[in-house]
Each structure stands twice: as structure tokens, then as C-alpha cells.
C-alpha positions as CSV (number, residue, x, y, z in Angstrom):
1,M,-0.2,-0.1,-0.1
2,F,1.8,3.1,-1.4
3,V,0.3,6.6,-0.4
4,Q,0.0,9.0,-3.2
5,W,3.5,10.6,-2.7
6,Q,2.5,13.9,-4.8
7,E,5.0,15.1,-7.5
8,D,7.8,15.5,-5.3
9,V,8.8,11.9,-5.5
10,T,10.6,10.0,-8.1
11,M,10.4,6.3,-7.8
12,L,12.8,4.3,-9.7
13,S,12.3,0.6,-10.1
14,I,15.9,-1.5,-10.5
15,A,16.7,-5.1,-11.7
16,S,20.1,-5.8,-10.7
17,N,19.4,-9.9,-10.9
18,R,21.8,-11.2,-13.3
19,N,20.2,-14.0,-13.9
20,E,16.9,-12.1,-15.2
21,D,17.0,-11.3,-18.9
22,A,14.9,-8.2,-20.0
23,E,11.8,-10.2,-21.1
24,A,11.5,-11.7,-17.4
25,V,11.2,-8.2,-15.8
26,K,9.0,-6.7,-18.3
27,T,6.9,-9.5,-17.7
28,V,6.7,-8.6,-14.1
29,A,6.9,-5.1,-14.1
30,E,3.5,-5.4,-16.3
31,A,1.8,-7.6,-13.8
32,R,3.0,-5.7,-10.9
33,G,2.0,-2.2,-12.6
34,L,5.3,-0.8,-12.2
35,P,5.5,1.7,-15.5
36,T,9.6,1.1,-15.6
37,V,12.5,-1.2,-14.8
38,L,15.8,-0.3,-15.2
39,L,18.0,-3.1,-15.6
40,D,21.4,-3.2,-13.5
41,V,22.6,-5.8,-15.6
42,D,26.4,-5.6,-13.9
43,C,25.0,-5.0,-10.2
44,Q,26.5,-1.1,-10.5
45,V,23.6,0.6,-8.8
46,A,23.3,-2.6,-6.3
47,D,27.0,-2.4,-5.2
48,L,26.9,1.4,-5.0
49,F,24.1,1.5,-2.4
50,D,24.8,-2.3,-0.9
51,A,21.9,-3.5,-2.0
52,K,21.3,-7.2,-0.4
53,T,18.1,-8.8,-1.5
54,T,15.2,-7.9,-3.6
55,P,13.2,-5.8,-3.1
56,H,15.5,-3.4,-1.2
57,V,14.5,0.2,-1.0
58,F,16.5,3.6,-0.5
59,A,14.8,6.7,-0.1
60,V,17.0,9.7,-1.3
61,D,16.3,13.2,0.0
62,R,16.2,16.3,-2.1
63,E,19.6,16.9,-1.4
64,G,20.7,13.7,-2.4
65,L,21.2,12.1,1.1
66,L,20.2,8.7,1.8
67,R,17.7,8.8,4.5
68,Y,15.9,5.3,4.7
69,R,17.1,2.2,3.5
70,G,15.5,-1.4,4.3
71,A,12.4,-3.2,3.5
72,V,9.0,-1.8,2.1
73,D,6.8,-3.5,4.8
74,D,7.3,-5.7,7.7
75,V,6.1,-8.7,5.5
76,A,8.2,-11.8,6.5
77,F,7.9,-15.6,6.7
78,R,5.7,-15.6,9.3
79,Q,3.9,-12.4,8.4
80,R,2.4,-12.6,5.3
81,I,0.1,-9.4,5.9
82,P,1.9,-6.1,6.1
83,T,1.2,-4.2,9.7
84,R,3.9,-1.4,9.1
85,F,4.6,0.3,6.0
86,F,8.4,1.3,6.8
87,L,9.0,3.2,3.1
88,D,5.4,5.0,3.7
89,M,6.5,6.5,6.6
90,A,10.2,7.6,5.4
91,I,8.8,9.3,2.2
92,E,5.8,10.8,4.4
93,S,8.2,12.0,6.8
94,M,10.8,13.3,4.1
95,L,8.1,15.3,2.5
96,A,7.0,16.7,5.7
97,G,10.4,18.3,5.8
98,Q,11.4,15.9,8.9
99,L,13.9,13.2,9.0
100,P,12.5,9.4,8.8
101,A,12.0,8.2,12.5
102,Q,13.2,4.6,11.0
103,S,16.2,5.3,9.2
104,E,16.9,1.3,8.3
105,S,14.8,-1.8,8.8
106,P,15.4,-5.4,8.4
107,L,15.2,-6.9,4.9
108,F,13.2,-9.8,3.7
109,G,13.5,-10.9,0.2
110,C,15.6,-13.0,-2.1
111,A,19.1,-12.2,-2.0
112,I,20.0,-10.4,-5.4
113,V,22.3,-12.8,-7.9
114,R,25.4,-10.8,-8.8
115,E,27.1,-13.9,-10.6
116,I,25.5,-16.3,-13.4
């Protein structure tokens, strides 16, 4: 559940798994309603941000400072329905001119495949 983040937020979806081809990424993006997914075939962006899993999200403020890194929400193996939306909370704080109360959260997802 993403809030309406106004026009002040740009979301980039980046696929960094080396074992996923462009067609597979396109199919998943269309199924999930993602307008554009950028391919990071050499994992340069993933390495730059030290991304570990998919998904692994990063919120950067207007000054280019990383303000949040971690999971989108609190879904895990034992909790399939989210109760906290970490990314939403971080973005809402930033839009209000505040630092996110939580700058990092535990990750849940599959490891990024960096080698084939």
C-alpha cells in the first residue's frame, strides 16, 4: 500500500539480478503495474547502494542524502500481511520536511544474484 506521494517523489525500480533477462523483468513489471524497470545487469547500482535483497529500497532526499534503507514493509515468512509500511513512513516524513523516525529496517526477500 503506497500512499500518494505527490509530485515531489520519483521512484526508480531497478532489476539487478544477473539471472533475469529483459523479457522476464518486463513481464513481472507489467504484472505488478510498474511503469518502467531499469536493468542493472552488471549490478553497479546494487553495489553502489550495497543492496542485498530484492526488494531492497532506498529513500534519498532532495539534497541527495540517503535517509532510509531497508524493506518496503514488515512482511516476513511468519507474517504475510503487512502491518507497518516502512517506505511509506519514511517518504511521508521526508515530504513533511522531517527525518524518518526509522532510517533502516530488516530486509526480507531473495538475495540479489550477482554472478551467473
